[in-house]
C-alpha positions, 0 to 999 in steps of 0.5 A: 785436091787432097781427096783426089790424091787419096783416091790415087793412093788407093789405086796402088798404081804402077804409073801415077799421072797428075795434072797440077797436083799443087793447085789449092795446096798450102805450104804444109801439104805441098811439103808432104806431097814432095815427100810422098812423090820422092819416096815412090821410087823407093817402093817395091813397085818403083812407081813411075810419076808423070806430072804436069805443074807450073810450080817450079820449086815443086818440080825442082824437088821431085823430078828426075827427068824433064819432058819438054814441049819444043817449039817445033811441037816435038817432045824431048827428054832431058835427064835431071831436075828442072835446074839441070834442064835450065842449065842445058837450055838457058833460054828457058830461065823464065821457069825461075823468073816472074817476068812479063816478057812473052806474055803481057797483061794490061788491066784497064785503069779504074777511073775517078772515085768521088772524094778520093784524092789520095791513093792511101785513103781506105775505100773498103774496110772491115771493123771487128768482123766475125763470121760463122756458118749456119749451124756452126758452133764456133766462128770461122774468123773473128776480130778482123779489122782490115782495110784496102785502098787504091795503093794496096797490094795485099797477100792473104795467106794461111793454111788450108781451111784457116778462113782466107776465102771466108774473110774475102767473101765477107769483104766482097759481100758474097757473105754477110758478117755475123758481127762487126761492120763492113763498109765500102765507098758508095761508088766503088767497083769491085772485081772478084775471082773466086777460089774455084774460078771456073764456077763463074763460067760453068753454066756457059761452057757452050758460049765463047769467051766474047759471048759470055762477057756480052751476056754478063754485062748486057743489062749494064750491070754485072749479072753475077753481082745479083747473086751476092748474099748482100743482094738477097732479101729475107722475109723480114726485110721484105715485110719491113720494106712493104710497110707504109711510112708517114711523110710530110706533103704539101697539098694544093692549098700549100698546107703541110699534111701527113701522108702514108706512102709505100716505097716502090723502088729507088730510081737514082742518086744524087749529092745535094748540099754535101749529103747523098740522097736517093730518088724514091718512087712511091707505089701508085703515085706519079711524084717522087721524093729525094730522101737522105741515105741515113733516113732510108737506112733507118727505114730498113732499105740498106740493101736497096741502097747498096743495089742502087749504089752498085748500079750507079757505079757500074754505069759510071765504069762503062761510060766509055766502054762500048759492049761490042764484039770488037771491044770485048775481043780487044779486052780479052787480048789485053788479058793474054787470050788470043782472038782465036780462043776468045771469039771462035772457041767454046769455053769448054775447049779451053785449057785451065789457064785460058779459062782463068784468063777469061774469068779475070777479063770478065770481072774486070770489064767494068773498070774496077777500083779493087781487084780481089783474086782468090788463088789466081796462080792455079793453072797459069803457066810461068809466062802468064804468071809473069804477065799477071804479076806485071799487070798487078804492079802497073794497075792503078787500083788496089789488089788483094790476092789469096795465094800459096805461091810464096814467090808470087806473093813476095814479088807483088805484095808488100802487105800480108794478112796472115790468117791463123786461129780465126784471126788476122795478123797484118804485116807490112801494112803501111796504110800511108803508102802512096800518101802524097801520091795524088790522083790525076783526074784526066777528063775524057775527050771522047764518048763512045756509045753502045754502037761504037759511035764516037762523040767529042766531049768539050773540055769543062770550063774553068769555074768563074769566081764570084767577081768574074761571074758578075762581070760576065752578067754585066757584059751579057746585059749590055749586049742585050740592051745594045741588041747584039746577038749572044754567043753560046758562052754568053748563054752558059750558066744563065 
């Protein structure tokens, strides 16, 4: 954005036209822009500035006239700044408010997360993390310790270049920490909208929004997650995974012998006796083995475990989410994009705000537990901004936002991560907020397959006590002895 403004200055123009000049700009740079634009009228040329912006405070400080797009598709000019315009047209007071009156966003509920019964419990965290880019002499961020829960509403703020986006990319797995540790719940589903949101869709501009989401999730996984650094393997890691490991095996005679095996892939995951185990498929063998997570990490398969975890988590999020045109269209409408633009318009023809809605909808298709938004307020108009703020407040998962829009941050985020001097200063981090707010687990009553077929799901039966189980078994044996037919209830658990 600074480069674009510098080029415009070099033009020495009579008329300066700007579309969203405050996008991506921090508070300091916006203050400079306000001074620059305000002084142009005092130059010998008396430069005229014509600009489009959704930054209310910026417009109020820089405009002397307002051209309003009326409901009858006419343009009407009003004298004065934005405050003067609203005084004349009080029905347009939404420019100074963040209310979801005209545009309502509705985010999907994240669903159950195993072992998390309290919304304040950390489900993703960084401990003493530092990161520097290859070839850099100093760290971009260092000593970062943060956490996010289902109750979190976090604003990550700081000057341009302070390291906000770098921190978020390390947290989400887009980048790998140079030092320290990053942990996330194995079943966590995380949605991430990058700072330059359009990069998500730039290779698919000839598709409609519906076609893009169908393509992105047609394999059952989020295809964009495959490009993360944490999903890429180094030569050393690939070599390590090709090593043969000595494991115990019982031969036909019942004798335990040592056998060398090479791991081919991880086929699945289960919880067994309080520990997480993974089904290991060996190269050139029919049989599989279940191995503990800690064992596989020591063998060098940590990235394979993450890959398996994300695959299982994605599958769980899409159980009752049929990937159909109708389902995707309804999802886009919930994020504020009408069917006309979602299903019948190529994305290259959409406005910047509409593209942002597509990107947010696409990343939330798999019902994420955590939503990470890097400067989502760019390109969104005031009504859409109000809809986004309302959806974040109502969302059942955690939210982490990078934004220079102070009004938006104050409205939705009580917790702040202030990034400066490579460090993070945390305020309002009451990580006990939501404590006592238990998660209500609602069992689904229907299951929908990929073709839209609906199947009723029986409610889970109450788990019987040991005494009740013995009584049930005695009744079952008595029926068998008397030659009476057994019901499905009698057969269950036997």
